[in-house]
Backbone as CSV, one residue per row, in Angstrom:
resi,resn,N_x,N_y,N_z,CA_x,CA_y,CA_z,C_x,C_y,C_z
1,VAL,-23.118,-26.406,20.615,-22.571,-25.608,19.529,-22.163,-26.560,18.403
2,PRO,-22.637,-26.306,17.186,-22.258,-27.165,16.066,-20.747,-27.170,15.821
3,THR,-20.236,-28.324,15.450,-18.803,-28.495,15.195,-18.312,-27.528,14.126
4,GLU,-19.141,-27.277,13.103,-18.742,-26.366,12.018,-18.478,-24.955,12.545
5,ILE,-19.266,-24.522,13.510,-19.067,-23.187,14.080,-17.743,-23.139,14.827
6,VAL,-17.474,-24.159,15.608,-16.211,-24.219,16.351,-15.032,-24.211,15.382
7,GLN,-15.121,-24.982,14.304,-14.036,-25.047,13.327,-13.842,-23.710,12.617
8,THR,-14.943,-23.039,12.295,-14.864,-21.744,11.618,-14.246,-20.695,12.531
9,LEU,-14.685,-20.657,13.774,-14.106,-19.704,14.722,-12.645,-20.027,15.005
10,SER,-12.311,-21.299,15.047,-10.924,-21.715,15.240,-10.051,-21.233,14.084
11,ALA,-10.551,-21.355,12.861,-9.802,-20.883,11.687,-9.600,-19.372,11.758
12,PHE,-10.644,-18.646,12.173,-10.535,-17.188,12.278,-9.514,-16.789,13.344
13,LEU,-9.584,-17.423,14.499,-8.629,-17.107,15.569,-7.206,-17.473,15.164
14,ASN,-7.050,-18.580,14.463,-5.736,-18.965,13.967,-5.198,-17.889,13.025
15,PHE,-6.055,-17.400,12.123,-5.680,-16.302,11.225,-5.221,-15.087,12.035
16,CYS,-6.003,-14.725,13.043,-5.676,-13.548,13.868,-4.326,-13.702,14.563
17,TYR,-4.071,-14.858,15.123,-2.789,-15.087,15.802,-1.627,-15.059,14.821
18,LEU,-1.813,-15.625,13.655,-0.732,-15.673,12.670,-0.358,-14.281,12.164
19,VAL,-1.347,-13.430,11.885,-1.027,-12.108,11.333,-0.441,-11.167,12.378
20,ARG,-0.530,-11.509,13.650,0.045,-10.658,14.695,1.528,-10.926,14.930
21,ARG,2.087,-11.896,14.239,3.508,-12.197,14.407,4.358,-11.037,13.909
22,ASN,5.520,-10.888,14.540,6.444,-9.837,14.116,7.130,-10.170,12.800
23,VAL,7.378,-11.452,12.572,8.037,-11.897,11.345,7.139,-12.930,10.678
24,ILE,6.854,-12.705,9.404,6.005,-13.628,8.654,6.779,-14.077,7.423
25,ASP,7.147,-15.364,7.412,7.859,-15.911,6.257,6.856,-16.611,5.334
26,GLU,7.362,-17.231,4.272,6.487,-17.887,3.296,5.637,-18.992,3.929
27,GLY,6.219,-19.746,4.848,5.471,-20.812,5.512,4.297,-20.271,6.305
28,VAL,4.536,-19.209,7.050,3.464,-18.587,7.840,2.429,-17.967,6.906
29,LEU,2.897,-17.385,5.810,1.970,-16.793,4.842,1.021,-17.858,4.279
30,HIS,1.535,-19.035,4.011,0.677,-20.132,3.543,-0.309,-20.555,4.633
31,GLN,0.132,-20.552,5.887,-0.770,-20.883,6.995,-1.879,-19.837,7.106
32,ILE,-1.527,-18.566,6.895,-2.514,-17.480,6.931,-3.550,-17.689,5.832
33,GLU,-3.077,-17.965,4.626,-3.990,-18.189,3.504,-4.899,-19.386,3.761
34,ASP,-4.353,-20.446,4.340,-5.138,-21.643,4.644,-6.204,-21.347,5.700
35,ALA,-5.814,-20.656,6.765,-6.772,-20.318,7.824,-7.881,-19.426,7.277
36,LEU,-7.511,-18.478,6.433,-8.497,-17.577,5.846,-9.454,-18.336,4.928
37,ALA,-8.921,-19.251,4.139,-9.773,-20.057,3.253,-10.742,-20.908,4.073
38,ARG,-10.256,-21.516,5.159,-11.132,-22.331,6.008,-12.212,-21.474,6.658
39,PHE,-11.853,-20.259,7.062,-12.845,-19.354,7.655,-13.919,-18.995,6.633
40,HIS,-13.498,-18.600,5.435,-14.475,-18.198,4.417,-15.346,-19.366,3.959
41,GLU,-14.794,-20.561,3.924,-15.596,-21.741,3.582,-16.613,-22.042,4.679
42,GLY,-16.205,-21.899,5.919,-17.054,-22.284,7.038,-18.053,-21.256,7.489
43,ARG,-17.873,-20.011,7.110,-18.745,-18.972,7.658,-20.196,-19.088,7.215
44,GLU,-20.470,-19.865,6.178,-21.854,-20.089,5.750,-22.678,-20.793,6.825
45,VAL,-22.008,-21.466,7.753,-22.730,-22.154,8.824,-23.533,-21.153,9.656
46,PHE,-23.054,-19.928,9.764,-23.777,-18.918,10.535,-25.083,-18.541,9.837
47,LYS,-25.075,-18.582,8.521,-26.284,-18.300,7.752,-27.253,-19.482,7.837
48,ARG,-26.731,-20.699,7.662,-27.579,-21.900,7.691,-28.250,-22.102,9.043
49,THR,-27.543,-21.796,10.109,-28.101,-22.018,11.445,-28.955,-20.853,11.929
50,GLY,-28.999,-19.766,11.147,-29.821,-18.620,11.507,-29.175,-17.675,12.493
51,ILE,-27.907,-17.897,12.796,-27.213,-16.999,13.717,-27.058,-15.627,13.081
52,ARG,-26.723,-15.627,11.815,-26.632,-14.381,11.050,-27.292,-14.656,9.708
53,VAL,-28.537,-14.205,9.571,-29.368,-14.544,8.421,-28.746,-14.085,7.102
54,ASP,-28.164,-12.895,7.094,-27.591,-12.350,5.860,-26.196,-12.884,5.574
55,GLY,-25.689,-13.743,6.421,-24.316,-14.211,6.242,-23.344,-13.134,6.677
56,PHE,-22.109,-13.274,6.267,-21.087,-12.306,6.630,-20.584,-11.605,5.385
57,SER,-20.851,-10.346,5.268,-20.317,-9.567,4.157,-19.837,-8.217,4.681
58,LEU,-19.334,-8.224,5.866,-18.908,-6.991,6.497,-17.591,-6.503,5.902
59,PRO,-17.378,-5.193,5.825,-16.152,-4.658,5.218,-14.869,-5.168,5.863
60,ARG,-14.847,-5.314,7.156,-13.619,-5.792,7.798,-13.317,-7.226,7.400
61,GLN,-14.355,-8.016,7.209,-14.116,-9.390,6.771,-13.638,-9.416,5.333
62,HIS,-14.149,-8.518,4.516,-13.651,-8.435,3.141,-12.182,-8.035,3.150
63,ALA,-11.814,-7.147,4.031,-10.421,-6.685,4.107,-9.464,-7.828,4.428
64,LEU,-9.939,-8.852,5.109,-9.082,-9.992,5.447,-8.508,-10.646,4.200
65,LYS,-9.259,-10.631,3.111,-8.804,-11.254,1.868,-7.523,-10.607,1.345
66,HIS,-7.318,-9.355,1.690,-6.167,-8.617,1.174,-4.907,-8.789,2.029
67,TYR,-5.041,-9.363,3.206,-3.892,-9.495,4.110,-2.697,-10.213,3.491
68,PRO,-2.872,-11.405,2.900,-1.686,-12.095,2.372,-0.905,-11.247,1.365
69,PHE,-1.602,-10.613,0.429,-0.927,-9.770,-0.562,-0.239,-8.584,0.104
70,LEU,-0.952,-7.928,1.015,-0.382,-6.746,1.668,0.803,-7.108,2.557
71,ILE,0.773,-8.270,3.171,1.916,-8.717,3.972,3.113,-8.952,3.065
72,GLN,2.884,-9.531,1.885,3.978,-9.728,0.935,4.555,-8.390,0.484
73,GLU,3.696,-7.414,0.285,4.137,-6.107,-0.206,4.802,-5.250,0.870
74,PHE,4.234,-5.249,2.079,4.666,-4.295,3.098,5.216,-4.918,4.374
75,GLY,5.150,-6.230,4.498,5.654,-6.885,5.698,4.565,-7.092,6.735
76,ALA,4.975,-7.614,7.879,4.041,-7.940,8.957,3.340,-6.685,9.467
77,PRO,2.026,-6.768,9.719,1.300,-5.599,10.215,1.614,-5.244,11.665
78,ASN,2.244,-6.161,12.413,2.654,-5.898,13.798,1.531,-5.363,14.672
79,GLY,0.373,-5.985,14.600,-0.733,-5.616,15.474,-1.548,-4.428,15.001
80,LEU,-1.232,-3.869,13.835,-2.013,-2.764,13.295,-3.430,-3.250,13.037
81,CYS,-4.405,-2.455,13.390,-5.783,-2.888,13.178,-6.581,-1.791,12.490
82,SER,-7.753,-2.147,12.024,-8.575,-1.204,11.267,-9.144,-0.093,12.137
83,SER,-9.096,-0.232,13.451,-9.646,0.826,14.303,-8.822,2.105,14.205
84,ILE,-7.555,1.990,13.801,-6.728,3.188,13.621,-7.277,4.016,12.468
85,THR,-7.536,3.368,11.329,-8.078,4.106,10.192,-9.522,4.519,10.447
86,GLU,-10.249,3.727,11.205,-11.622,4.087,11.543,-11.638,5.362,12.379
87,SER,-10.719,5.475,13.306,-10.616,6.675,14.131,-10.300,7.898,13.272
88,ALA,-9.395,7.726,12.312,-9.058,8.834,11.411,-10.268,9.224,10.569
89,HIS,-11.046,8.240,10.126,-12.245,8.508,9.329,-13.261,9.310,10.147
90,ILE,-13.406,8.970,11.401,-14.339,9.699,12.263,-13.910,11.154,12.389
91,GLN,-12.607,11.375,12.617,-12.096,12.741,12.782,-12.173,13.544,11.484
92,ALA,-11.839,12.911,10.359,-11.731,13.644,9.101,-13.045,13.758,8.340
93,VAL,-13.980,12.835,8.561,-15.199,12.831,7.754,-16.469,12.953,8.595
94,LYS,-16.643,12.084,9.568,-17.917,12.057,10.286,-18.171,13.321,11.107
95,LYS,-17.168,13.746,11.868,-17.376,14.950,12.688,-17.585,16.194,11.823
96,PRO,-16.760,16.411,10.773,-17.026,17.563,9.900,-18.389,17.474,9.197
97,TRP,-18.823,16.267,8.843,-20.146,16.101,8.218,-21.231,16.601,9.158
98,ARG,-21.126,16.268,10.431,-22.130,16.702,11.413,-22.139,18.222,11.564
99,ARG,-20.964,18.845,11.400,-20.873,20.301,11.528,-21.351,21.029,10.274
100,SER,-21.437,20.315,9.147,-21.836,20.956,7.894,-23.346,21.168,7.875
101,ASN,-23.796,21.921,6.857,-25.239,22.098,6.707,-25.835,21.018,5.799
102,HIS,-25.033,20.019,5.424,-25.429,18.855,4.623,-25.819,19.218,3.192
103,ASN,-25.592,20.460,2.785,-25.842,20.891,1.416,-24.490,21.030,0.735
104,GLN,-24.177,20.141,-0.173,-22.864,20.079,-0.817,-21.758,20.101,0.246
105,PRO,-21.737,19.067,1.068,-20.862,19.069,2.242,-19.373,18.864,1.959
106,LEU,-19.000,18.352,0.776,-17.600,18.040,0.534,-16.703,19.255,0.732
107,GLY,-17.074,20.386,0.175,-16.277,21.600,0.343,-16.170,22.013,1.800
108,GLN,-17.265,21.881,2.535,-17.260,22.231,3.952,-16.357,21.290,4.744
109,ILE,-16.410,20.002,4.410,-15.566,19.020,5.092,-14.100,19.307,4.810
110,LEU,-13.778,19.619,3.554,-12.385,19.917,3.199,-11.884,21.160,3.924
111,LEU,-12.724,22.181,4.037,-12.323,23.389,4.773,-12.083,23.083,6.245
112,THR,-12.923,22.256,6.822,-12.772,21.882,8.228,-11.456,21.158,8.468
113,ASN,-11.012,20.370,7.494,-9.801,19.565,7.655,-8.515,20.293,7.279
114,GLN,-8.592,21.557,6.910,-7.368,22.290,6.551,-6.523,22.560,7.756
């Protein structure tokens, strides 16, 4: 395994451990920003080595960029993850979409969610 991959994954895991803390002060916030910067700098190795040809541009990875600001605004996320909102999206949008006739579905989806 290339050293760059290990370093990139290490930065990502460090980020994950830091944001799961119950209390995040300015020092930890700087560590989070540093780990995130190292992850984003290093993730190109996955593209260069052919592990992921398109690189990483996934929505959840983009959301990571917003963590430091959101932690400053709202405090520690305390283990909150995107699967909670994903579950709500499935219930509120995907399932009603499947039940609709797909012809101007927004009104049908809104009625289903009343």
